[in-house]
N, C-alpha and C positions, 0 to 999 in steps of 0.2 A: 517348515514349508508353509507357504501361504497361498490362498486362492484369491486372485485379483481379477476383477472385471474392469477393463479400461475402455472408455467410450470416446471415440473421435468424432467430433462434430464436422459438419460440412465445411466450416471455415478453416479447419485444420487440414482436411483432406484435399480441398481444392481452393484455388484463388477465386476472386470475384468473377472471372471470366469462365470459370468451370474447369480450368486446366488443373490436372492433378499435381499436387505439390510433392513431387518425388523426393526432393531433398529433405523436406520436413518429415515425410513418412519414413525415409531411410534413417534419419536420426532417432525418431521415435522407436522404430523397430530394433535399432541397436540396443536401446534400453530394455525393450520387451524381451529380446533374445538373452540379454544378460540375466534377467530374472528367471527365465526359463532354464538356462544353464545352471543357475544357482539352486534349482529344484522347485521353484514356485510353479503353480498352475496359473496360467494367464489366459484370459478370454478377452477377445477384442469384439466390441460392438461398434460398427462403423456406419456413418452416414456417407453420402457422397455419390450414390448411384444416379440420382436425378441430376446432380451437378455435372457428372461425367457425361451423361446422355445429352444434357444441354449443350456441352462443348462440342460433342461429336455431330450434333444436328445443327450447330451454329445458331442456337436460340439466344436472343439478346438478353432475356430475363427469365426468371423462374415462371413457368406456366401457372395458371390458376385453374384451368379446366381439369377435372379429374382424369379424363381419358388421356390428356396430354402429359400430366404428371406420371401416369402409369406407363405411357409409351416411352417417356424420357428415361424412366428407371429401367425399362426392359433393354433399352439401347446401352445404358451405362453400366449395368450390374456386372456383366461378364468381364468387361475391361477392368473394372474396379477390383474384383477379386483376383484377376490375373496379376495385377500389380502387387497386391499383398502376397500372393503365393510365391511370386518370383523373388521379392525382397526377403521374405522369410526363408526361402530355400537357400539363398545366398548366405544366410546367417545360421544355417544348419538346423532350422526349426521346421518340422513338418506341420502343415496346416490343413484345415478342412473348411469348406464353405457351408454355412448353416443359414438357411432362409426360414424365418418364422413369420407367421401371420398373427393377427389379433385373435383369431379363432384358436390358435395353438395355446394362447395364454388364457383364453376365457373358458375353454372346455376342459374340465378337470382331467379327463383321461388323456387328452392331448398334452396337457401341461406336464403330467407325470412322465409321459413318453419322451417329451423334450428333455426333461431332467435326466432320464436314464441315458439318452443318447449323448448328452454333453458330459455326463460323468464317465461314460465309456471312453470318449475321445480323450479326456484328461488322463484317465488311467493309462491309455496307450501313449501318453506324452505327445499328443497331437493338439495343436493350438486352434481352437475354433474361431473363425472369423464370421461374426453374425451380422446379418442385416435383416430388416423387415422386408417381406416379399411384396414390395409396392405394386407389382404388376397385377396382383390378384386381390388385394385388399383395399377397401375404401376407408378403413378406420385409421391405419397407421399414420397417414400423412398429417393427421391432427395430433399425433402423439407428442410433438415437440422435438423434432430432429433426433428421434430415437433415444431421448433421455429416459422416457417412460420404459422403453424396451430394456435399456441397460439396467435400470433399477429392478425390473422384473426378473431379468437373468441373474442378477446378483442374489436376489431372494431365492430364486429357483434352485441354485446350486449351493446355497449357504456360503457365499463368498466371505472372506475375511475383510475385504475392503472394496469399495467402488471408487474409481477415479474418473472424473468427468473432465476431459481436456477441452479447452476453449481458446479463443484468441486474445483473452485478457488474463491478467495475473490471478484472478479469482473473483469472488463476489465483492462488489463495491457498494458503498452506501447510495451511490447514484452512478449513472453512466459516466465513466471517466473520460470518454471521448467528447462529452458535452459539458461536463461539470468539473472544472479543474480542482474543486475543493473535495471531490469524492475521495473517500478513504477506503482502503482495503479492510474488509471484515475478516480477521484472521481465524476466529473461532465462533461457532454457533452452537449453543446448548440446546436450543429448540427453535422451531421456525417462528414461534410467537415473538422472539427477540427481533425479528426483521420488520415488525410493524413500523410504518412510516418511511421505510426505505423506498427509493425509486428503483424498483426491479422491473425492467422492461422486457419487451418481446424482441425478436430478432430484428436487427437492422441490416443483415446481410442480404444481398440480392439472390443468394442461392440457398440459404438456410431457412428453417421454419421454426426453430425453437427459441433461442435466446436464453437469458439468465432465469427468467421466471420458470420455464420448464425444468431447468436444472435444480432449482429450489424444491419444486414438487417431487422430482426424482429423489432428492436427498431426504425429503420428509418420508417417502415410502421406505427407502432402504434403512434409514436410521431407526424406524419403528420396528424393523426386524433385527435390530442390534448390530447393523453393519455401518461402520464409519464411512463417511463420504468426503472425498477431497475434490474441490473444484480448483483447477490450476491451469497455468499456461501450457499449451501443447506445442508451442514454438520455441520454448527454452528448455534445452535438454536437461539442465540441472534441476529444473522444477519437475520435469517428468520423472527423472531418476529418483528424486526424493519421494515423490508421491507413490510411485510403484513400490518403493521399499518401506512405505509406512512412516516416513519421516515428515517433518513439517514442510508444507508447501502450499501456497495459496490460501484457500479457506477450508478449514476442517469443520464438518458437521459431526458432532459427537453422537454416538449411538444412544438411543433412548433407553431408560430404565423400564422394567416391566415389559420385556420383549413380547411382541405380538406374534402369534403363531403364523407360519407361512400360509396356512389355509385361510385364516381370516384376512391376511393381507391380499391374498389372491381374490377373495370375495370382495373386499373393499375396492381394490384398484383395477382388477382385470375382468371380473364377470360382469357383463352388461345387465342393466336393469330393463325389465319389460312391463313395469306397471308401478302402481303406488298404493300403499295402504295408509289411510288417515286414521289415527288412533286417538283415544281420549287421554286426558291428563293422568289418570290413574295408571293406565298402561305405560305411558311414558316414564312415570316415576319408577314403576317396577323394572322396566328395562334399564334405566340409567342407574338407579340406586341399589337395586337388589340383584341385578343380573339374571332375571327370570326369563322364561320364554314368553312369547306373545300369544295369548289365547284369543279365540274368535270373539269373546265377550268384549274385548278392548278395542275391536275394530269398528270404526264409525262409517268409513266409506272405502269402497274398492274402486280404483281408477285404472283404466287400461285393460288390455287383454293379456293374459299370461297363463301358463300351465304349471302344474305342480312340478317343483324342481327348478323353476326360474327364479332369478333374483328380483326382488322388488325394493323400492325405496319406501322407507317408513317415515311418516311426518306427523306432527301434532301442532295444530293451530298455526300452520304456516312454517313451523320450524323443522329442519331436517333432524331426525332422531338417529337414523342408521339405515342399514341395508341388510337384507336377509334372504335366505332361500325359503320359499314358501312351500307348505305341504299341500296346498289346495290350488286348483285352477280358479280363475277369476269368477266364473259363473257359480261354482260351488261356494266360494267364499261370500259372494253376494247373498246367497240363501241363508248363511249361518252367521253373518256378522252381527255382533251385539248380543249373541246368545250364549248362555252358560253351557257347560259341557254336557249336562244331562239333556238339554233341549237339542243340542247339536247332534247327539247320538240318536235321537228320535227321527231326525231328518236324514242323517247319514250314519247308519248303524255301525259301519266299519271305520268311522272317522278317527283320526288321531287327535289327541287332546290339544296339540299346539298348532296354531296357524304358522308360526315360525319358531323353531326350536332354538334355545339359547346358544347351542353349539354351532348353529348356522346363522348367527346374527352378529353384526359388528356395529358398534356405535360410530356415528359420524365424527 
C-alpha cells in the first residue's frame, strides 16, 4: 500500500475559457479509482475554483484584484467539488471536501489537527479532495497554483510520493512551446542541477503557478524524503505510471539526510515576523557546529515580533536561516550582544538561547 498525493493544476481542471474539462477529469479519476481499489491511499489537491468561477461569471480573463479572485473562487468552489464528488461516486470511491488556509499550515496546532483529520479520512477509505480556501485567505493566491499546498500536504501525511500533473510532459530545459530544442529532463538529483534552465512562470490565462512553482514544491517534498513526479495530466498512460510509482515525465529524487517535518514546516510554512542580524562568529556556529543562537551573537533586531514567532536570521546581507525566537523584539533589543551572565542581570528568568537549535533551520 502506498500513500499518494496527486495535484491537478488549473490547466488540467479547466480549459482556457474556464470550462471544466470533464473528459480529462474522468480519465484521471479512472486511474485514481484504480489505485484506490488496489489498496493505495490517494489524496487529491486541486486547483480550478477560480477558473470555474470565472466561467460562471463570464469573466474574460483571470482577475488581479484580491476581492475579485476571492469572489470568483466562492462562485466556483462548490461546483468544482460537486463534479469531483459525482465522478468519484460513479467509480465507487467516497470523497470528502477539505478546504485549508495558509493559517492551517502556519499554526502548528492547526497543522497537527489537519494531519489527524486527513489520517482519519484515509483510514475510513475516504478520498480527500483538497483546495485552498481562497475566499478567506490572502496568502494562497501567491502559492503557485496550489503546488506549495500539495507539497505541504504530502509532508503533512508522510506520503510515499507526490505527483504534480500539468499540461506538458514534465520539466523541460526550456519552454517547449517556445523553444523547439527544449529537452525533457527525465531525472533530477537536486534542484542545483537545474541552474541555467529556463523555468518560467504560468502562461495560462487561468492559472497562477507554472513550472517554477512545481520545482519549488519538488524541492520541499524531496527534502522530506518524498519522490516527486511532474508529468502530463492529459495522457492517461503517464498518469497511471506516475500514480503507480513508475517512470513518467520528470522524477525528482528524494534527498539524503531527510529533514524533519517540523523543520520543513518551519522553513516553508511558518511566516516570518522580523529579522535578526548576527555576527560572523554566530553564523559559523550555526552553520558548522549546529549550535543555538545566543543573544551575544545578535547585532541588530529588525521589525516587531513576539516570543514564539519565526524570524529570519541574516549575516552581512546573507540569509543564514529561520528560527523561532524565545524573546520579543523589545526584550531582544535590550540584551543583544550581551553574554549570558549580563542577560540574566537584566532579565533574571531569561532562557540562554535567543533561538534554540531545535527550532532553527538553515537557509
